[in-house]
N, C-alpha and C positions, 0 to 999 in steps of 0.2 A: 142381853148383852148392852142393851142402850140404857140410858138414864132414865127411860121413861116407857112404860107398856102403852103401846097404842092400841086402841079398841079394833077388835076383828068385828068384822060383819056377820050377822046370823049365818047367813049362805056358807060363807067361807069355812065356820066351825063345823056346820052340818057336814059340809065336804071333806072334812077330816077324818071321817070313819073309815079305818083301814081293817082288812082281815089279818089275823096273826101271821099269815104266810108272807106277808109283804113286809117291806124295810120300815124302820122307824120313820115315821112322818116328820117333816121339817118343824122345827119349833114353833109354836104359836105367834110367839113375839117377831121372828124373823119374818114370818108370813104378813103381820101387822104393819111392820115396817115398810115391807115392800108394797102393800096395798097403799099405805100412804106417799110412798115415791110415785107410784102409778098416778094417783090423782093429783099429785102436787104437778107432775108432769104435763096433763091435759089442761091445768089452769093456768100455769107460770112459765112451761119451758119456752126458750126462745132460741130453737135451732136454726131457724130462718135466718137469725142474724147473723150466724157462723157461714153459712153457704153464700149468704148476700156479701160478707166480708170476703170470701175466697174468690168469689165469681167476679168481684169489681174490683178488688185490690191485685189480684193475680191473673185471673182470665185461664186462657188455656196454658197447660202445662205437661206437654210431652216428654216423656223420659229423655233426660240427657240434654235438654234445651235451657234457654235462661229463665223461660216460665217455671220451669221445674225447679230450678234453683230457688227463685222466688217463692215457690210455694212451701219448699223444705223450711224456709227462713219464717214463714208465716206461721207454718205449724207450730214451729217450736215456740214462737211469741204467743201464740193462741193458747197452747197447753199451759205455759206458764202462769197467762191470765185468768184462765179457768180454775186454777188452785190444783194442778197437780201437783204431786210431792217430788216426783224426777221426770226429768225430760231430757233425751238423749237422742243421737240419730246412728245408724249402723250404714256404713257406706257398702253401695251393690256395684257392681259393675254391667252396665248396658250397651246394647248396640246403640248407634247413633246414626239420624238419618235428617237431610234437609229436604222439606217439600217444596217443589218449584211450581212451574204452571202446568195445568193439565187441560189440554184442548182437545175435542173430538167434534167433526162434523162429517154428516153424510155429503158425499161428493158426486153420487150416481145411485139410482136413477132419479131421486127426489133431493136435490141439495138443501140442506138446513143443518143448523147447529144442534149438538147434544150437550146435555148437563152431565158432566161427569167429575170423578174425583180420582187421584190416584190412591190404590190400596197400600197400605203401610210397608215401608221399605221396598217398594217398586223403584224398577229402574227406569232410565230415560229412554226416549226414542233415539235413534239417529238424528243429527244434525239437519234440521229442515223436515224432520216428522217422517212418518210413513203411511201408505195407503194401502190397503188390502180388501179384499172381498171377506165379507163375514159369513160364516157358517153356525149356524144355531144347534144347541144342544138342551135339551130339557132339564138336565142337571149335570153333575161332574161326573157321575157314575157313568152317562152316556158319553161323555168326551174320553173318559179313559177307555172304555170300549170301542171306540171309532179306530178304523185304520188310521194309520199315520198318513197315508196318500188324501184323504179327505181334509185333513187339518193342515198339513204342511205349507207354508206361504200364506195362510190366511188367518183371521183375526176370530178365534174361536169366543163365540158369545154364549155365556150359560144363563139360561133364562129360568131359572127356579125361583118360584114365588114363595114367600113367606107366609104362613098362616097366623093370623092373629089369636090371641088367648089369653085368659087371665094369668096362666102359669108361665107363659113364653116358651111353651115346649115345641113352636115350631121354628125356635131360633135354632135348635141342634140340626134339623135336617137341610135347613136352608144354608147355614154359616160354612158347609162341606165346602160349597163352591168357592168361597172366600179362602179359606183355609188351603185347600187342595188344587184349586182350579189353575193357578200359575205354573205349579210343578206339572201338572197333567198337559197342559198349553205347550210348554217348553219342551217335554218330553215327546210331544207329536209332532214338533217342528212348528208350531204356529209362530207367526208375526208377534201376536199380543194377545191379551186377553181382556174381553168386556164380560162384565158380570152384573146380572140386575141385582140392585142393592139389597144387601140382606136388612129389609124392614119392612113395615106393614102400613106404611104410609100411601098417599097418593099426592105428595107435594114433590115438587119439581126440587128436590135436594137428593144429593147422592150421598149414600153412607160410606165412610172408610172403614178400617178396620185392617188388623194384623194378618198377613201371609205365613205359610211355611216357606222359609226363606235359604234354609241351610242347605249346603250341597247339592246346588242346583248348577248344572255346569254352565248353561246358556240360558239365564232367566231373561224373560221377556216383560214389556211393560205389561201393566196390571191396571185397569179401569173400573171403577164401580160407575153405572149408569144410574141415573134418578128412575124411578118406577115408571112415570109417564113417557121416558125416552126409551126404556126397554119395550114398553108397549108400542110406541112409535116404530121401533126398527120389526117388531113382530108382524106388524101391520104390513110394514114395507115388502118383508120377505114374502107375506102372504099373498101378494101381487104376484108371483112367479118369476120375478127379474133379479137379477145378481144385484145386492147392495154394496157397495164401496164405502168405506170409512177412512178417513184420515186422521192420524193421532199425531199430536205434538206434545211431548211431555219431557219434562226437565225436573229430576229429583237426583239428589246426591247421598250415596253412603259414606259415613265420616268413620274413623276409629272409635272403637269402644271408649266409653268413658264413664265418670261416676254419676251415680243417682243415690238417694238414699232410703231406708226404713226411717220414719221418723216415730217414736216411741214414748209414751208417757204413762206414768204409774201412779195409782192411789196405793200406796204401801199397806200391806196387811198387818194388823196389829198383833197378830199371835201366830202365824204361821206365813210370814211374807215371802219365804220361798216358794210356795205354792201359788199357782197363777190362774186366774180366769181371763183369758185371752179374746178382746172384741175388736173387731177392726173394720177397714175401709180401704180403698186404694186412693192415694193422693194424685196420681197421673191423671191425665185426660189426653184425649184425641185433641187436635190442633184447630178443628173446623169451629167448633161452638166454644163455650166457655165452661163446659163441663159441669153444668148444674146439676143434672140430672145423674150424669155417671163420671164421676161418683162424690160431686160435691156435697149432695144431700147425705149420702152414705157418711162422709165425714162428719158432718153436723150432726148426727144422730149419735153416733159414739162418743163424740165430744160431750155432747151436752147430756148424754146418759153419766158420763163420768164425773161431770160436774155436780149431778145431783146427789150422787152417791158421797162424793167430796164433803158436801155440805153438811151431811149427817154429824151429829155431835161425837161419835166415834167410827174409825175406820173399819172396814170388813176383816173379817178373820183373816182373810187370805188377799193377796194382792189382785188389784184390778189393773191389768195391762191394755191399754189401747196401742193397736199397731196401724199406722196409717201408711201401707205398703207402697214402694216405690214399683215401677215399672210394670205393673198388672198389665196393662192392655196390650204390652208387647210379648205376653208371655209368661205371665206370673213370676216375672223375675224376681223381684224382692221376696217374695214369700219364699220361693226355692230357696234363695240364699239364705235366709234367716234361719228356715229348718235345717239346711246343712250345718250351718254355723252353731246352732244350738241343739243339735241333736242328742248330746248327753243331757240336756235338761228338759227334753219333751215329757218325760214321766212326772214332771212338777206341775204340768199343764193341765188343770182339772177338765178344761173343755175349751171350745174355740167357737166362733160366730163372727159374722160378717155382714155389714150392709152394703149389698152393691147391687141393686135393683131398682133404682130411681127413687121416687117419692110418693109412690101410692100408698093408700092404707094397707095396714098388715092384715090379710085374712086368714093366714093359715100358719100353725106351728108344727114344724116337723123338728126331728131329733134323730140323734145316732148316737145310741146308746146300749149297753147290756141289757137284756130283759128285766134282770132283777131291779134295775134302776127306773122303770117305767114309771113307779109310784112318785118319783121326784117329779117328773115331769106332769104328770096327772095335777099335783099340787100346784106347780106354777100355771096350769092350765085353768083352774079354778079364779086366778087373778087375771087372766088373758081373754076369758071368755066376755066378760063386759064390756071388752074394747071392740067385740064383733069378730073374734078370733075364733076359728074352728079347728080342733085336732086334726093332725095331717097322718104323715107315716113315719116310720124311722129309717127312712134312708136317705136322710139329709147328710149333704157335703158340707152343710155350712155356708158355702158361698165359694167363689171362684178361687180366692187365696187360700181360705180355709181347707180346702180340699187337699191340700198339699199336708196339712197336719194331720186330718182323717186317715189320709193313706200310711200314715206311721201309728195308727190306732189311737188317738187323741179322740174323745167323744165329742159331739158337735150338736149346737142347737140351731135352727131355721127359722127365722121368722119371715117369710114370705110376702111381699107387696103385691098389690093387683098391678100386675104388668100389662094390662089390655092396651094401653096407649104407649108404654114404655119404647116399644122399637118404632114408633112413629119419628123419634126423635135421637135415638140412639147412633153415637158418631156422627152426627150431621152438624150443620150451622145452627140449626134448629135447638140445640140442647141448652138453653138459656134459662135465666132465673125465672122468668115469667112463667115457667111450666111448672115450678114448686108452690105447692099449696100449704101454707103456714100450719093449717089444722091437722093436714094429714101428717106432717112432720111431729107434732104434739103426739099425734097418737102413736106414732113410730117409736118417739122416745120413751111412752109409757110402757110401751110392751118391752122394749129394749132394757129399761131399767129395772123390770121385774125378774127377768131370767140373770140379769148379770148381778144384780145384789143378792138373790138367793144363791147361785153357784158361787160366789165370792164368800159368803158367810155360812153356808151347810158346814156341819161338823164333818161328816163323811166325805167319801169321793166319789165319783162317778165309773170307776173303773176303767177299763181299756176296751177297746172294740176290735175284734178279729180283723186282722189285714191279710190282703192277698198276697199270697207267697209264691203265686206261678210265676 
């Protein structure tokens, strides 16, 4: 398809030996172009300048805020400057909320301050604050099983530690306390909820994040404690005396308002109606500058598209980059996008997303029909030199991508090393200095391989079974 045939390495040619039972391999020329794009990304991609621009020129960008509006304008301007053929926005409606102050202190038996932050969309305390004895629970399940009389009028303290792992697999069990804890506390008649932060650090930073907030008759204030302060309360309780905490919180829920998905396209030269979707989320929490979550992802997918746009010809089908709005508060932009484009989902060949920080990619997962595994195997030959290993076929593609996968869209998953990701996640410490430019280049090198080959391949990737229960 291109005006010149780029050389394949000997190892890549050797890897292209397929049995007769397997599908037709990707053309050698396409693999050669992907290999050159990969190497170009390692040598000269500058994704770091994109995330630097976003964090410096916009900063925090929680959905529905002025920072969010600045981010949408920034993204449109950046896409145009990077050579996208088409740039546009689609409005989504989001719940809005204003974070005020959040103070906590132990007033008995050992008075001292605590470091806390309000969980997303949490309510205020009564004027002047509230004081109550705390009651500890190992996790949200223990709180749910507790008799109401044990909880009523007290501050429920959910003290679930998160385990550190390269895969981030400790997040799922720990985040249940954040997502379900306030509802459980309110149902039991608690005065408030204190939650050990969902994170893996030992810094005195509290981690914010979204809660389930709908259809709760009497919501109660909900705060995350830094890990050292959760340890402090644990030690105080271990001395056998009642521990009384005072909370003073001021937050305000506003009427719903607009945010936007920002969309840029490299238009396909032969089948423009067919689309490879790659994405990240543009919004962030308001405590840090959103460099890891998800400024790095924004930079990775934008730089991937820029490299493909610099080729002498456009790929066969369209490469669509979606910077989703309002991911942090419940995948709002992705859900509304899928609802609005449900009639077009069969034209999406695959979806993938970068939303796990800026560590090096170490694993390549898929969600493909079995008769398409050979496509992933060929991609893997170009990913292996980057230090990437083959994973499983159970990928969701990422949080926003999971909404597409639920509708049968195939997915690719490129997973970063998340060992330290949850040290910074949703804290004031999510800042640009945590981003390594070399790691970003390795990310872009991997992303450009799968994005180009999926956009250029002659066939499709079929559909995946969906849960019809």
